[in-house]
N, C-alpha and C positions, 0 to 999 in steps of 0.2 A: 558409359552404356549397363543398359536399367537388368536384372535379374529376371529370369522366367521361374516360374515355380514349379514343380514336379511335387503329383496328385502321387498318397500311397495308394497302393494296390487295395481294392474292400474285402473285405472277408476273409483277413490274416487270424490263425487262431494260432493259439500258444505254445512254445516251442514245447515237445516230448524225446527229449530235454533239450536236441538243437535242432533250430529250420535255419536251413543260410537260406539267402536274396540274395540274386546278381543283379547287376543290372548295368547300364551306361548311363553315367550323367552327363548330358552335353554343358559345353563350359556356358560358362555363367550362367548356370539353374542351379539350384536348390530346395530343399523340401523344405519345407514351413514349423516352423519349431514343436515340438509334438515331444508327448512321453513314451514308452511303452510301459505293460504292466509284466515287465519281463526285463531281463537282462541285455546288453546289445556289445556285441565288437565292431567295431566300424575300423574296413578296412578297404585301401586302393590297391589291387594287384597294379596299373599301370594307375599314371596321373599322380595328381595329386588332389586333394582334401582340403575342406574350408568345414572344421566342426567350432564351433561355437556353445557355451556352455558354461552354466551358472557364473555370467556374467563380465567371460573372458573369450578371446576366438583365439584359432590356431590352426596353422596350415601342417600337413602330414604329408609326406612320401610313403612310398612301397616299402619302406624301409619301419616304418609304421605303423602304430594302430591307436585305437583308441575302446577304453572299455567302458561303457555306461553303463551303472547299477541300475535297478528295477527305478521305476517313478521320474527319470530324472528329468526334467527339461533339457530337450535339446534341437540346435537343425546344422544340418547338414548338408554341403552344396560343394561346387568345383572351380573355381577362374579356370581352369585350360582343358577341364574336362579330365575324367577320371572312370576306368573300368573296377566298378565298383561294388566289394562284398559286405553282406551284412552278415555276423552272425547272430541269432538270437537262441538264448540261452538260459534256459527253464532258472528258474530260484536254489529249487533245492540242487541241481547242477554248481550251479555257482554259488553255493552259500559259503566258501570258501575263498569267493575272489576277492577283490576290493572292495567298498562297502562308498569309496568317493571317485570321479571321474581318473582314470589315469589313461598315463600315456607310456609304452613303453616299448621295446624294440620287438620285433617281427623275424627270429630267425626263418633260417631258410627249408628247414623244418617242419614248422607252423607254412611258412606258405605254402607248401606242398600240400601241408593235408588241409588245409583252405582248398588247393583248386581240387584237393580229390574228392572231400563230402557236398561238392558243388558236381562235379561230375555224378556222383550216384545219392543226386539227393531224390530223383522219383524213384528208384529203382528198389524191389522187396528185398529186406534183408533178412531171405531167409539161411543163412550162411553164418548172422553177426558179425560180418566184417563192418559193417554201417556203424556197431557197435563202437567196434573198437578203435575203427578211425574216429572217433567221438571220444571216447577215451582218451585215447594220444592230443585229440588238440585239448582236453580240460586239462594232462598235464602238462601239458606245454604253458597254457594259458597260467597255472598257475605257479609255473618254471619262469614266466617273463621278467627280465627288468625295466622297470619303471626307470622313466625319465625326467631328466627336472625340467625340461619342458622341447617342445617343439619351437616352430618358427613363428614365435605370435603373431596377432592379424584383428586391427581395429572391428568394435560391434560393424554390424553394416548400416547402410546408410550415412557412416560420417564421413566429414569431408574427407577425415584421413584415408579410408580407404579408394580415392583416386592418386595420395602419395603411392600408397604400399604396390596399386598394382600396378602404375605406371614401373617401377623400384621393380618389382619383381618379374615386366615383362625385359626389362632391360637396367639388369644388376650394373653396366657397366655408364649410366647415365651420369653427367659428372655434378647437375647440379646437387647446392649443397641446401645447408639450414635455409639461408638468404634469400634464394633464389626462389624454394621451397614457397617462402613465405608471403612471398610475395607474389608466388601463383595462387597461393588459397586466400590472400586478401586478410591476413593478418600480422603481426606483429613475428620477428623472431621469437624474442621469448615467449610470447602465447601458444607458437605450436612449440614450445621444447617442455612445455610445461603441459600441454594436451596430449603429446605425443607419448609423453611418460605416464601420466594419468591414463590414459587410455588401450597404450599398450603394454605398459612394464618396464619401460626401458628408454632412454636415450636414441632418437634418432641415428646416431653415429653408430651405438650399440645392433640397434635391431643389422641398420645394414648390413653392417660385417656377418650378424649370423643366417642374413639373408644370403651372402654371397659363399656361407659355406655349407647352406641345404642347397642350392641352385650347384655349387663345385662336385656336389656328390652326385646328383642329378644327370649331371651333364660324363661324367667319367662314366657314371653307368650304364648310359647311351651308346659309349665309343669313342668318347672325347681325349683326345693327348691332355697331356698336362698344358702346354704350353696353351694349343689351341680354347683350353677350360680359361687359363691363366687372362686371357687377348678378351671372351667374351664374358668376363667379368671387372674390365675396365682394371685387372693392376698393368702398373708399370712396365713389368721386368716377369719372367714364370719368378725367375727368384724372391720377390715377393709377393708372389699369390705362395710356394712351396714357403715359406715361414713362415703364414699367417696362416695357415693351415698347421703346420706343425704346433705353434703357438696353442691353437685352438683342440687340437684332437689329440695331442702329443703322441706324432707320426706324422710320415713324409704321405704328400699323398698319393705315391706309390706304392710306399705301403700298406697304406688304409686299403686302398681295392687290392691290391695283391690275399690282404687276409680276408676280404669280404670273398674275390675268388677260392680262396683255399675251405671255408666257413660251406659254401658250395656244394662242392666236393667230397663231404663229408658224409 
């Protein structure tokens, strides 16, 4: 399936110091590659975003956001659709924030502040409340914890994109490298070499990270551990719990309890 383009709204003005844009991105739509004369924070309140920047591409969930410094060319879209939030931040306000593209964790407080600044965007700031919210957002961005990486994704137009989209839609798909190489009309060795070169890891490692990414998404949506394990194609709940604990350092139940506690703080 092809992707549709979304045109940026005309007449955009520089942020003073923050401008927020809220928009729904339909499934399989994207903003063509572009750059801004200011910093940008890319975030999805719900759904997932695909961000392409500096020769790499990756997917982020509502647990994550991407910081894009001034002038950096990038492309943003969504495979499954997303409720998109874009924070434009003036250079002066973001002077002590990263100078390179950075993926970072979004705390419950930062998420709440993004929701709030969106709600008051058009209001007159007669009592300075909007300024205080802005200051809190900037403080949260300075304290944000960078992540080693989100879910890497092939660049658009590659035959590997079809493979990754199919596995994202159905992580339980049992086809291995041999079957996928036949599907894509290349040797198994070529598939492995191309996947590692374009995505930055082996297909096996990528599928493991995809399952972790989807597990958090599914459990965050209310699915229990057993159902999540089945949805992801694990042979048993215990196999899923073991894999999750190996990657995250704690069980799925403990991870989700921790997220719940964060939201109450």
